Rosetta silent file (secondary structure, phi, psi, omega in degrees, C-alpha in Angstrom):
SEQUENCE: XXXXXXXXXXXXXXXXXXXXXXXXXXXXXXXXXXXXXXXXXXXXXXXXXXXXXXXXXXXXXXXXXXXXXXXXXXXXXXXXXXXXXXXXXXXXXXXXXXXXXXXXXXXXXXXXXXXXXXXXXXXXXXXXXXXXXXXXXXXXXXXXXXXXXXXXXXXXXXXXXXXXXXXXXXXXXXXXXXXXXXXXXXXXXXXXXXXXXXXXXXXXXXXXXXXXXXXXXXXXXXXXXXXXXXXXXXXXXXXXXXXXXXXXXXXXXXXXXXXXXXXXXXXXXXXXXXXXXXXXXXXXXXXXXXXXXXXXXXXXXXXXXXXXXXXXXXXXXXXXXX
SCORE:     score description
SCORE:     0.000 S_00000001
   1 L     0.000  135.884 -177.446    1.668   -0.631 -116.890 S_00000001
   2 L  -120.074  157.920  176.598    1.794    1.986 -114.104 S_00000001
   3 L   -96.850  171.420  177.516    2.408    1.847 -110.363 S_00000001
   4 L   -59.915  -35.177 -178.127    0.344    3.456 -107.616 S_00000001
   5 H   -64.828  -33.001 -178.928    2.967    6.192 -107.359 S_00000001
   6 H   -61.417  -26.539 -179.968    2.488    7.146 -111.010 S_00000001
   7 H   -67.344  -24.603  179.220   -1.070    8.190 -110.173 S_00000001
   8 H   -93.234   -5.505 -171.914    0.338   10.937 -107.955 S_00000001
   9 L  -105.802  106.160  179.506    2.992   12.032 -110.460 S_00000001
  10 L   -70.021  148.820  177.140    1.824   14.568 -113.044 S_00000001
  11 L   -68.425  149.732  175.307    3.451   14.405 -116.457 S_00000001
  12 L   -61.363  139.095 -177.753    6.028   17.022 -117.282 S_00000001
  13 L  -144.125 -167.445 -176.623    4.374   19.856 -119.137 S_00000001
  14 L   -80.404   -5.245 -178.113    4.670   23.420 -120.311 S_00000001
  15 L   -82.684    2.185  177.644    3.797   24.840 -116.882 S_00000001
  16 L    86.977   -2.120 -179.702    7.366   24.297 -115.640 S_00000001
  17 E   -83.036  148.224  178.662    6.436   21.561 -113.169 S_00000001
  18 E  -156.557 -179.911  176.973    8.507   18.396 -112.966 S_00000001
  19 E  -133.993  149.097 -179.780    9.498   15.761 -110.424 S_00000001
  20 E  -132.036  155.663  178.219   12.864   14.707 -109.025 S_00000001
  21 E   -95.785  130.011 -175.775   14.064   11.743 -106.964 S_00000001
  22 E  -130.711  163.569  174.706   15.459   12.656 -103.522 S_00000001
  23 E   -86.770  137.279  177.473   16.822   10.949 -100.408 S_00000001
  24 E   -89.717  125.721 -179.222   14.509   10.731  -97.377 S_00000001
  25 E  -105.432  -31.542 -178.203   16.179   11.897  -94.139 S_00000001
  26 E  -164.720  160.713  179.847   13.280   12.065  -91.649 S_00000001
  27 E  -132.402  129.166  174.446    9.477   11.920  -91.387 S_00000001
  28 E  -109.156   95.777 -174.368    7.211   14.121  -89.225 S_00000001
  29 L   -64.922  -43.769 -177.581    3.938   12.182  -89.153 S_00000001
  30 L   -62.099  -39.281 -179.947    2.055   14.723  -87.018 S_00000001
  31 L   -87.676   -3.154 -177.517    3.035   17.575  -89.314 S_00000001
  32 L    54.885   45.806 -178.307    2.606   15.493  -92.499 S_00000001
  33 E  -124.238  150.635  174.058    6.133   16.548  -93.495 S_00000001
  34 E  -130.284  134.159  176.165    9.112   14.688  -94.937 S_00000001
  35 E   -92.300  124.439 -177.330   12.730   15.900  -94.812 S_00000001
  36 E  -127.280  154.744  171.233   14.524   15.239  -98.092 S_00000001
  37 E  -104.222  116.507 -177.798   17.943   15.934  -99.559 S_00000001
  38 L   -77.622  161.099  169.864   17.568   17.459 -103.007 S_00000001
  39 L   -54.577  128.536 -173.297   20.023   16.960 -105.867 S_00000001
  40 L   101.995   -0.405  172.217   22.871   19.296 -104.960 S_00000001
  41 L    75.010   19.438  172.592   22.736   18.335 -101.246 S_00000001
  42 L   -85.477  122.481 -177.882   20.171   20.924 -100.083 S_00000001
  43 E  -106.444  130.573 -178.529   18.149   19.386  -97.218 S_00000001
  44 E  -155.194  160.048  176.050   14.701   20.757  -96.332 S_00000001
  45 E   -89.709  139.332  178.904   11.292   19.807  -94.952 S_00000001
  46 E  -135.752  149.478  169.534    8.361   19.604  -97.391 S_00000001
  47 E   -60.975  150.664 -170.635    4.651   18.783  -97.100 S_00000001
  48 E  -142.253  150.611  167.667    4.081   15.188  -98.158 S_00000001
  49 L   -73.458  150.804  176.245    1.537   12.663  -99.359 S_00000001
  50 L   -57.958  145.348  178.362    1.057    9.716  -96.979 S_00000001
  51 L  -175.936  153.171  176.159    3.536    6.888  -97.510 S_00000001
  52 L   -86.829   76.630 -172.576    5.554    4.256  -95.664 S_00000001
  53 L   -70.467  136.281  175.607    8.791    6.204  -96.187 S_00000001
  54 L   -97.666  131.706  179.731   12.105    4.418  -95.739 S_00000001
  55 L   -77.113  134.681 -179.061   14.915    6.521  -94.198 S_00000001
  56 L   -61.943  138.113  179.587   18.027    6.712  -96.367 S_00000001
  57 E  -124.070  114.665 -175.939   20.957    4.619  -95.110 S_00000001
  58 L   -59.630  -29.528 -177.175   24.380    5.629  -96.425 S_00000001
  59 L   -86.477  -21.033 -174.983   25.700    2.108  -95.938 S_00000001
  60 L  -113.638  -32.643 -175.869   22.773    0.233  -97.455 S_00000001
  61 E    96.864 -172.017 -179.856   21.077    2.636  -99.854 S_00000001
  62 L    81.386 -166.912 -177.493   17.377    3.142 -100.431 S_00000001
  63 L    72.325   50.893 -176.607   15.189    5.750  -98.792 S_00000001
  64 E  -109.567  146.134  176.622   14.065    7.389 -102.020 S_00000001
  65 E  -141.226  155.704  176.896   11.069    9.636 -102.647 S_00000001
  66 E  -100.522  131.451 -175.737    9.677   11.537 -105.607 S_00000001
  67 E  -118.573  130.818  175.119    9.324   15.324 -105.150 S_00000001
  68 E   -80.427  131.192  179.395    7.185   17.671 -107.240 S_00000001
  69 E  -129.053  151.884  178.636    9.051   20.838 -108.251 S_00000001
  70 E  -128.889  113.591 -178.375    7.986   23.979 -110.100 S_00000001
  71 L    61.212   31.011 -179.043   10.663   25.925 -111.902 S_00000001
  72 L    87.151   -4.473 -179.728   13.303   24.147 -109.827 S_00000001
  73 E   -98.517  119.024 -178.799   11.569   24.977 -106.514 S_00000001
  74 E   -67.071  138.731 -176.665   10.483   21.872 -104.533 S_00000001
  75 E  -119.784  -44.054 -168.548    6.803   21.903 -103.519 S_00000001
  76 E  -154.101  137.210  171.836    5.529   18.487 -102.371 S_00000001
  77 E   -83.915  116.719 -174.088    6.786   14.970 -101.623 S_00000001
  78 E   -79.261  -27.821  179.983    4.588   12.766 -103.812 S_00000001
  79 E   155.736  168.331 -179.981    5.476    9.438 -102.170 S_00000001
  80 E   -78.910  147.555  173.167    8.209    6.848 -101.569 S_00000001
  81 L   -88.380  -24.026 -179.336    9.860    4.948 -104.409 S_00000001
  82 L  -131.426   66.969 -173.657   10.849    2.058 -102.098 S_00000001
  83 L   -63.837  153.618  172.000    8.119    1.961  -99.420 S_00000001
  84 L   -64.627  152.711  175.531    8.344   -0.179  -96.319 S_00000001
  85 L   -65.648  151.684  179.054    6.273   -3.372  -96.330 S_00000001
  86 L   -67.308  -23.978  176.350    2.847   -3.051  -94.675 S_00000001
  87 E  -128.391  128.199 -174.182    3.824   -5.810  -92.194 S_00000001
  88 E  -133.772  156.595  177.234    7.383   -5.973  -90.809 S_00000001
  89 E   -76.299  145.879  177.238    9.288   -8.012  -88.180 S_00000001
  90 E  -146.828 -177.686  179.750    9.896   -6.535  -84.723 S_00000001
  91 E  -120.271  123.573  175.763   10.831   -7.693  -81.206 S_00000001
  92 E   -87.759  127.225 -177.169    8.255   -8.016  -78.391 S_00000001
  93 E  -111.370  -18.028  178.444    9.802   -7.210  -75.007 S_00000001
  94 E  -157.023  154.456 -179.562    6.755   -7.134  -72.689 S_00000001
  95 E  -143.292  138.682  177.237    3.081   -8.097  -72.805 S_00000001
  96 L  -119.788 -157.584 -177.038    0.040   -7.106  -70.749 S_00000001
  97 L   -69.944  -39.671 -175.924   -3.671   -7.814  -70.822 S_00000001
  98 L  -128.480  -14.204 -178.681   -4.426   -5.758  -73.949 S_00000001
  99 E  -132.509  159.207  177.958   -1.153   -4.182  -75.096 S_00000001
 100 E  -132.249  154.550  175.415    2.423   -5.232  -75.703 S_00000001
 101 E  -100.063  126.710  179.754    5.729   -3.388  -75.851 S_00000001
 102 E  -127.110  154.841  176.059    7.696   -3.894  -79.052 S_00000001
 103 E  -115.160  127.006  179.622   11.005   -2.614  -80.368 S_00000001
 104 E  -149.184  132.914  174.820   11.287   -1.686  -84.036 S_00000001
 105 L    57.867   33.374  176.515   13.697    0.446  -85.999 S_00000001
 106 L    84.725    6.532 -179.382   15.497    1.568  -82.843 S_00000001
 107 E  -133.474  157.325  178.149   12.386    2.782  -80.973 S_00000001
 108 E  -102.024  147.057 -178.419    9.871    1.281  -78.539 S_00000001
 109 E  -139.000  144.369  171.491    6.092    1.191  -79.059 S_00000001
 110 E  -104.988  116.626 -170.757    3.088    0.120  -76.965 S_00000001
 111 E  -130.923  151.453  166.879    0.603   -1.589  -79.298 S_00000001
 112 E   -67.899  158.472 -177.628   -2.551   -3.689  -79.164 S_00000001
 113 E  -137.557  152.930  173.181   -1.944   -7.298  -80.196 S_00000001
 114 L   -77.292  127.192 -178.609   -3.780  -10.198  -81.781 S_00000001
 115 L   -56.719  133.736  179.629   -4.188  -12.936  -79.100 S_00000001
 116 L  -166.471  175.497  176.118   -1.708  -15.782  -79.630 S_00000001
 117 L   -90.842  104.430 -175.078    0.839  -17.882  -77.757 S_00000001
 118 L   -93.720  -17.454  174.002    3.835  -15.581  -77.518 S_00000001
 119 L    67.742 -148.285 -175.524    5.894  -17.697  -75.117 S_00000001
 120 L   -76.666  135.783  179.024    9.109  -16.457  -73.557 S_00000001
 121 L  -103.608  152.237   -0.573   10.043  -12.812  -74.099 S_00000001
 122 L   -74.215  155.245  177.724   11.745  -11.179  -75.812 S_00000001
 123 E  -149.769  159.644 -177.916   10.600  -12.816  -79.030 S_00000001
 124 E   -78.648  138.725  179.860   10.196  -11.955  -82.698 S_00000001
 125 E  -139.358  166.378  171.478    6.766  -10.793  -83.882 S_00000001
 126 E  -100.030  136.203  175.366    5.064   -9.311  -86.935 S_00000001
 127 E  -125.964  148.775  178.184    3.703   -5.750  -86.653 S_00000001
 128 E   -94.301  143.332  178.460    1.476   -3.773  -89.033 S_00000001
 129 E  -106.531  147.790  176.096    2.411   -0.285  -90.212 S_00000001
 130 L   -75.581  179.338  177.184    0.046    2.614  -90.898 S_00000001
 131 L   -63.007  -18.781  177.694   -0.098    4.507  -94.192 S_00000001
 132 L  -100.279    5.955  175.836    2.629    6.751  -92.738 S_00000001
 133 L    82.257   22.405  176.363    4.854    3.831  -91.728 S_00000001
 134 L  -104.929  142.067 -179.197    4.222    3.894  -87.968 S_00000001
 135 E   -63.004  137.150 -178.856    3.508    0.664  -86.009 S_00000001
 136 E  -129.187  -21.297 -174.054   -0.186    0.166  -85.148 S_00000001
 137 E  -159.152  139.918  170.609   -0.758   -3.549  -84.294 S_00000001
 138 E   -87.973  117.759 -177.371    1.087   -6.742  -83.305 S_00000001
 139 E   -78.003  -38.175 -177.140   -0.113   -9.422  -85.745 S_00000001
 140 E   159.605  179.942 -179.883    1.445  -12.431  -84.041 S_00000001
 141 E   -62.735  153.572 -179.931    4.654  -14.423  -83.458 S_00000001
 142 L  -137.264  147.406  174.027    7.310  -14.482  -86.177 S_00000001
 143 L   -94.127   -0.209 -178.353   10.259  -16.715  -86.990 S_00000001
 144 L  -101.524  123.108  179.508   11.987  -13.804  -88.745 S_00000001
 145 L   -73.305  142.130  177.880   14.257  -11.629  -86.624 S_00000001
 146 L   -68.604  150.619  177.984   13.854   -7.871  -87.105 S_00000001
 147 L   -69.499  157.739  176.932   16.680   -6.047  -88.867 S_00000001
 148 L   -65.726  153.913  179.111   19.043   -3.934  -86.753 S_00000001
 149 L   -63.627  150.702 -179.464   18.105   -0.263  -86.395 S_00000001
 150 L   -69.044  151.065  176.488   19.563    2.045  -89.037 S_00000001
 151 L   -70.339  158.829  177.108   22.674    4.038  -88.136 S_00000001
 152 L   -62.341  148.091 -179.517   22.273    7.769  -87.535 S_00000001
 153 L   -63.755  145.540  179.169   22.444    9.824  -90.729 S_00000001
 154 L   -68.194  155.343  175.177   25.885   11.211  -91.521 S_00000001
 155 L   -61.275  137.057 -179.932   26.589   14.874  -91.015 S_00000001
 156 L   -61.144  137.497  179.226   25.756   16.786  -94.180 S_00000001
 157 L   -96.533  119.345 -179.854   28.795   17.486  -96.297 S_00000001
 158 L   -58.340  137.453  177.572   28.898   21.030  -97.630 S_00000001
 159 L  -115.954 -168.085  177.923   28.889   21.140 -101.392 S_00000001
 160 L   -66.268  145.919 -179.990   29.270   23.813 -104.013 S_00000001
 161 E  -117.687  162.405  178.351   27.007   26.833 -103.591 S_00000001
 162 E  -142.691  145.680  176.840   25.432   29.280 -105.996 S_00000001
 163 E   -99.456  132.320 -174.149   23.898   32.733 -105.522 S_00000001
 164 E  -129.433  144.645  171.287   20.449   33.250 -107.035 S_00000001
 165 E  -115.783  127.663 -175.456   18.115   36.245 -107.308 S_00000001
 166 E  -135.992  142.125  176.073   14.409   35.475 -107.397 S_00000001
 167 E   -90.177  131.999  178.757   11.238   37.585 -107.406 S_00000001
 168 E  -121.991  118.009 -179.252    8.591   36.634 -104.818 S_00000001
 169 L   -91.535  148.519  176.307    5.109   38.142 -105.218 S_00000001
 170 L   -66.375  144.799  177.989    2.688   38.594 -102.296 S_00000001
 171 L   -85.872  -20.687  179.009   -0.088   36.015 -102.110 S_00000001
 172 E  -163.297  150.373  172.463   -2.524   38.499 -100.545 S_00000001
 173 E  -153.062  162.357  179.443   -2.537   42.092  -99.360 S_00000001
 174 E  -179.986 -176.280 -179.026   -4.939   44.609  -97.884 S_00000001
 175 E  -125.818  131.952  177.928   -5.390   47.381  -95.334 S_00000001
 176 E   -94.204  120.701  177.280   -6.629   47.047  -91.758 S_00000001
 177 E   -96.951  110.413 -168.753   -8.816   49.962  -90.651 S_00000001
 178 L   -65.976  -36.064 -178.005   -8.469   50.019  -86.891 S_00000001
 179 L   -71.999  -15.389  175.366  -11.648   51.975  -86.058 S_00000001
 180 L  -105.105   -7.446 -179.736  -13.644   49.342  -87.968 S_00000001
 181 L    51.791   44.661 -176.205  -11.506   46.407  -86.739 S_00000001
 182 E  -160.629  158.846  170.786  -11.601   44.942  -90.240 S_00000001
 183 E   -88.219  168.576  174.861   -9.898   44.791  -93.618 S_00000001
 184 L    60.007   42.633  179.291  -11.413   46.095  -96.878 S_00000001
 185 L  -126.384   21.577  179.927  -13.009   49.163  -95.269 S_00000001
 186 L  -151.446  119.214  175.227  -11.090   51.967  -96.992 S_00000001
 187 L    49.552   49.101 -177.826  -10.981   53.022 -100.678 S_00000001
 188 L   -78.641   -8.051 -176.897  -11.759   49.551 -101.978 S_00000001
 189 L  -114.394   12.622  178.087  -13.001   50.895 -105.336 S_00000001
 190 L  -156.187  171.293 -179.936  -10.107   53.182 -106.360 S_00000001
 191 L    54.798   40.040  178.401   -6.333   53.651 -106.191 S_00000001
 192 L    98.151   -9.374  174.885   -5.752   49.971 -106.883 S_00000001
 193 H    82.612 -158.624 -170.421   -8.735   48.631 -104.941 S_00000001
 194 H   -68.232  -20.013 -177.755   -8.839   46.447 -101.841 S_00000001
 195 H   -83.012   -6.877 -179.292   -5.294   45.065 -102.223 S_00000001
 196 L   -66.841  143.246  179.164   -3.662   48.504 -101.784 S_00000001
 197 E  -101.866  118.764  177.610   -1.599   49.003  -98.608 S_00000001
 198 E  -104.951  165.137  170.349   -2.268   52.243  -96.707 S_00000001
 199 E  -145.806  165.833  174.903   -0.657   53.795  -93.657 S_00000001
 200 E    86.223 -161.063 -173.556   -1.383   56.818  -91.471 S_00000001
 201 L  -154.302  114.477  179.982   -4.646   58.599  -90.624 S_00000001
 202 L  -161.513  159.266  175.372   -6.458   61.154  -92.817 S_00000001
 203 L    56.985   30.353  179.230   -9.854   62.114  -94.271 S_00000001
 204 L    80.058   12.172 -176.916  -11.637   60.411  -91.375 S_00000001
 205 L   -71.236  -29.880 -165.783  -10.010   57.050  -92.007 S_00000001
 206 L    73.744  173.387 -178.445   -8.667   56.528  -88.514 S_00000001
 207 L   -58.070  137.248 -179.715   -5.342   54.668  -88.187 S_00000001
 208 E  -124.416  139.988  175.060   -4.563   52.392  -91.154 S_00000001
 209 E  -133.276  123.128  177.148   -2.055   49.518  -91.409 S_00000001
 210 E   -88.969  156.147  179.684   -1.322   47.713  -94.668 S_00000001
 211 E  -145.917  132.522  170.585   -0.250   44.072  -94.862 S_00000001
 212 E  -121.856  131.879 -178.032    1.231   41.877  -97.614 S_00000001
 213 E  -116.681  146.449 -175.041    1.693   38.146  -96.937 S_00000001
 214 L  -120.250    3.211  177.980    4.010   35.717  -98.744 S_00000001
 215 L    60.529 -138.609 -179.058    3.074   32.374  -97.153 S_00000001
 216 L   -99.411   13.369 -176.442    5.835   29.756  -97.186 S_00000001
 217 L   -60.238  -36.229 -175.587    7.415   30.933 -100.454 S_00000001
 218 L   -75.100  -48.867 -178.888   10.490   32.335  -98.712 S_00000001
 219 H   -67.129  -28.990 -179.324   11.309   29.451  -96.382 S_00000001
 220 H   -74.290   -5.173  174.634   10.658   26.970  -99.204 S_00000001
 221 H   -66.534  -20.702  179.807   13.561   28.411 -101.191 S_00000001
 222 L    65.378   35.482 -174.628   15.810   26.174  -99.086 S_00000001
 223 L   -79.132  148.332  170.627   18.435   28.911  -98.858 S_00000001
 224 L   -77.039  -37.533  178.605   21.636   28.724  -96.851 S_00000001
 225 E  -153.718  150.659  168.810   21.518   32.500  -96.441 S_00000001
 226 E   -99.029  114.673 -174.676   19.511   35.507  -97.615 S_00000001
 227 E   -88.738  -29.014  176.931   22.112   37.967  -98.859 S_00000001
 228 E  -161.020  133.172  173.732   19.747   40.814  -99.831 S_00000001
 229 E  -130.229  125.189  177.950   15.986   41.298  -99.719 S_00000001
 230 E  -126.548  147.976  179.766   14.349   44.400 -101.192 S_00000001
 231 E  -116.646  140.543  178.671   10.659   45.298 -101.492 S_00000001
 232 E   -87.585  117.946  175.643    9.072   47.328 -104.289 S_00000001
 233 E  -106.588  107.802 -178.416    7.072   50.305 -102.968 S_00000001
 234 L  -115.363  105.178 -178.396    4.995   51.782 -105.813 S_00000001
 235 E   -61.074  145.672 -178.937    2.803   54.711 -104.720 S_00000001
 236 L  -120.260  -10.459  179.974   -0.741   54.734 -106.119 S_00000001
 237 L   -83.450  157.382  175.978   -2.157   58.026 -104.791 S_00000001
 238 L   -55.042  131.734 -175.630   -1.983   61.290 -106.792 S_00000001
 239 L   113.768  -21.626  173.706    1.497   62.689 -106.318 S_00000001
 240 H    54.450 -134.063 -176.623    3.303   59.391 -106.803 S_00000001
 241 H   -73.748   -2.047  176.086    6.799   59.229 -105.372 S_00000001
 242 H   -81.461   -2.425 -179.963    6.534   62.881 -104.359 S_00000001
 243 L   -81.306 -176.132  179.627    4.447   61.889 -101.359 S_00000001
 244 L   -67.691  159.593 -179.944    5.624   61.055  -97.847 S_00000001
 245 L   -69.918  148.967  171.274    7.754   57.946  -97.285 S_00000001
 246 E   -89.621  139.472  178.329    6.157   54.590  -96.566 S_00000001
 247 E  -108.936  125.460 -173.840    7.398   52.835  -93.427 S_00000001
 248 E  -114.730  137.796  179.492    7.685   49.037  -93.630 S_00000001
 249 E  -136.134  150.819  179.766    7.961   46.590  -90.716 S_00000001
 250 E   -64.994  146.158  176.266    8.210   42.797  -90.478 S_00000001
 251 E  -130.195  141.288  178.467    5.007   40.824  -89.859 S_00000001
 252 L   -76.091  -18.550 -172.301    4.667   37.262  -88.605 S_00000001
 253 L   -69.803  125.887  174.640    1.500   36.727  -90.658 S_00000001
 254 L  -105.997   -7.325  176.819    1.843   34.380  -93.639 S_00000001
 255 L  -136.696  163.675 -179.266   -1.898   34.284  -94.365 S_00000001
 256 L   -61.012  120.266  179.389   -4.661   36.912  -94.086 S_00000001
 257 L   -84.594  165.286  176.662   -5.339   37.414  -90.347 S_00000001
 258 L   -83.003  -24.341 -179.758   -8.700   38.256  -88.836 S_00000001
 259 L  -116.592 -162.182 -178.900   -7.234   41.133  -86.826 S_00000001
 260 L   -63.837  152.891  178.644   -4.451   43.669  -87.099 S_00000001
 261 L   -60.210  148.335  174.731   -1.062   42.484  -88.408 S_00000001
 262 L   -92.853  101.019 -173.392    1.434   41.092  -85.878 S_00000001
 263 E  -109.209  154.614  179.189    4.425   43.386  -86.437 S_00000001
 264 E  -165.629  165.998  172.529    7.840   43.512  -84.778 S_00000001
 265 E    84.480 -173.173 -176.760   11.458   44.490  -85.301 S_00000001
 266 E   -70.715  162.443  177.018   13.131   47.401  -87.082 S_00000001
 267 E  -114.978  157.231  171.147   11.500   49.530  -89.767 S_00000001
 268 E  -130.783  155.993 -176.050   12.726   50.814  -93.125 S_00000001
 269 E  -134.441  152.491  176.186   11.314   53.701  -95.153 S_00000001
 270 E  -167.880  146.854 -179.075   11.173   54.803  -98.764 S_00000001
 271 L   -84.264  -15.768 -179.205    9.113   57.119 -100.958 S_00000001
 272 L   165.939  157.059 -178.973    9.067   54.701 -103.877 S_00000001
 273 E    87.222 -162.911 -177.970   11.059   52.077 -105.752 S_00000001
 274 E   -76.807  133.711  178.014   13.174   49.305 -104.245 S_00000001
 275 E  -127.272  124.068 -179.722   13.808   49.517 -100.500 S_00000001
 276 E   -74.358  137.550  171.797   16.262   47.143  -98.806 S_00000001
 277 L   -86.317  159.440 -179.690   15.137   45.289  -95.688 S_00000001
 278 L   -70.692  159.125 -175.995   17.527   44.889  -92.756 S_00000001
 279 H   -65.469  -33.936  179.950   19.716   41.795  -92.561 S_00000001
 280 H   -72.287  -33.320  174.231   17.995   40.459  -89.427 S_00000001
 281 H   -67.299  -41.557  178.075   14.566   40.723  -91.072 S_00000001
 282 H   -59.926  -42.834  179.349   15.957   38.947  -94.149 S_00000001
 283 H   -65.345  -39.171  177.430   17.301   36.116  -91.973 S_00000001
 284 H   -65.805  -30.859  173.824   13.938   35.799  -90.190 S_00000001
 285 H   -65.799  -41.165 -178.783   12.296   35.507  -93.608 S_00000001
 286 H   -62.637  -39.500 -175.089   14.671   32.673  -94.500 S_00000001
 287 H   -91.180   -5.460  175.876   13.858   30.722  -91.341 S_00000001
 288 L    97.622    2.086  177.957   10.101   31.378  -91.407 S_00000001
 289 L   -75.021  -26.725  176.933    9.789   33.863  -88.539 S_00000001
 290 L  -119.040  121.774 -179.880    8.737   36.629  -90.929 S_00000001
 291 L  -125.627    5.914 -179.991    6.155   35.798  -93.596 S_00000001
 292 E  -154.125  169.356  175.448    4.695   39.225  -94.275 S_00000001
 293 E  -131.349  140.270 -179.239    5.406   42.959  -94.413 S_00000001
 294 E  -119.827  149.512  173.188    3.256   45.751  -92.975 S_00000001
 295 E  -100.087  119.280 -167.388    3.070   49.487  -93.724 S_00000001
 296 L  -127.609   10.060 -176.551    3.075   51.249  -90.349 S_00000001
 297 L   -66.734  161.066  179.526    4.048   54.887  -90.968 S_00000001
 298 L   -86.542  -20.380  179.441    2.212   57.837  -89.439 S_00000001
 299 L   -84.384  130.899 -178.361    1.951   59.849  -92.676 S_00000001
 300 L   -66.056  122.695  175.743   -1.088   59.018  -94.810 S_00000001
 301 E  -168.945  175.491 -175.586   -0.015   57.371  -98.085 S_00000001
 302 E  -154.113  151.028  176.241   -0.458   54.116 -100.020 S_00000001
 303 E  -130.911  159.161 -179.746    1.366   51.659 -102.283 S_00000001
 304 L   -65.802  151.284 -179.304    0.230   48.954 -104.716 S_00000001
 305 L  -124.100 -153.709 -174.889   -0.314   45.444 -103.416 S_00000001
 306 L   -59.161  136.596  177.643   -0.941   41.882 -104.594 S_00000001
 307 L    80.660    0.365 -179.145   -2.212   41.510 -108.140 S_00000001
 308 L  -116.956   78.278  179.483   -1.325   45.100 -109.053 S_00000001
 309 L    60.592 -127.558 -177.328    1.825   44.822 -111.160 S_00000001
 310 L   -95.037   20.211 -178.668    4.990   44.808 -109.056 S_00000001
 311 L   -57.174  124.161  178.364    3.243   45.978 -105.886 S_00000001
 312 L    57.473   23.556  175.144    5.098   44.706 -102.761 S_00000001
 313 L   -66.138  139.778  175.480    7.208   42.397 -104.941 S_00000001
 314 E  -101.535  137.109  168.864   10.288   41.029 -103.173 S_00000001
 315 E  -107.705  110.734 -173.512   13.678   40.716 -104.854 S_00000001
 316 E  -111.326  115.353  172.368   15.510   38.000 -102.910 S_00000001
 317 E  -101.605  118.275 -173.293   19.204   37.351 -103.501 S_00000001
 318 E  -139.335  163.409  177.793   20.141   34.175 -101.660 S_00000001
 319 E  -110.561  135.138  177.270   22.757   31.430 -101.515 S_00000001
 320 E  -140.235  167.008  174.859   21.871   27.745 -101.859 S_00000001
 321 E   -69.617  140.550 -177.401   23.660   24.502 -102.569 S_00000001
 322 L   -70.704    0.000    0.000   24.234   24.018 -106.286 S_00000001
């Protein structure tokens, strides 16, 4: 016999995916995100399936959710293990013609209500919760008093840490040709094809800017700090590493943009091989401010991109809770 949650939980297999049980710390309904504490005390926000999530209470327990992980990296909150009931007790404090004010779980809500004799206020009532555990309707009077609001979560206690080095590949790359105001308009059939990152201006190309994007892979590492981030620059034009240096700059773009890359901050340069990024760019990658890298140099040259071996591969050495 299986539960509804089992339908969302894939079996462990050879692809490295698995699931772990974590504590729920907070829920962002608008963003469809849940904050969980992973085994080892690393706390992070993850995208989540809908569920009436219960917040963990150090004094009472509960507040558990199942999280899908791939190779030890958390990806998605699959659902709560101890969901809230669909109808729960609350306290009605005011009533109008069509809506009432209720207090539940330490917060106030203005809700429509089912007509009934509510009598003297405040009084106990039943309220219905949405699929995300937010109050949506007053069902009627109740003889059951609502539970007291949960205490604030305790301050996280630092635990043991470990330093890890992980390779992060770009999810997409290409070159923006400014005179055409578009990507994929320069040498798409040679030198690595459309994913190659160019820079500079030569042979009638007009100014070129390459871009590699990494999505949320970096912020999802849940790192305490990024200690070193290096990018692999592998030249693809005739001449190899004997050509001019490539100049790399941080980009805010985490997905393919319609226009030119949004670049900012300091630059680093290298003719080929691993090139270290600056510490402030590495920190912005950790926090999600930087999700891509652009090639912005003035000298015409090109390096391999996504899907072409180690093109624009990142080597990230970071610290996380063990």
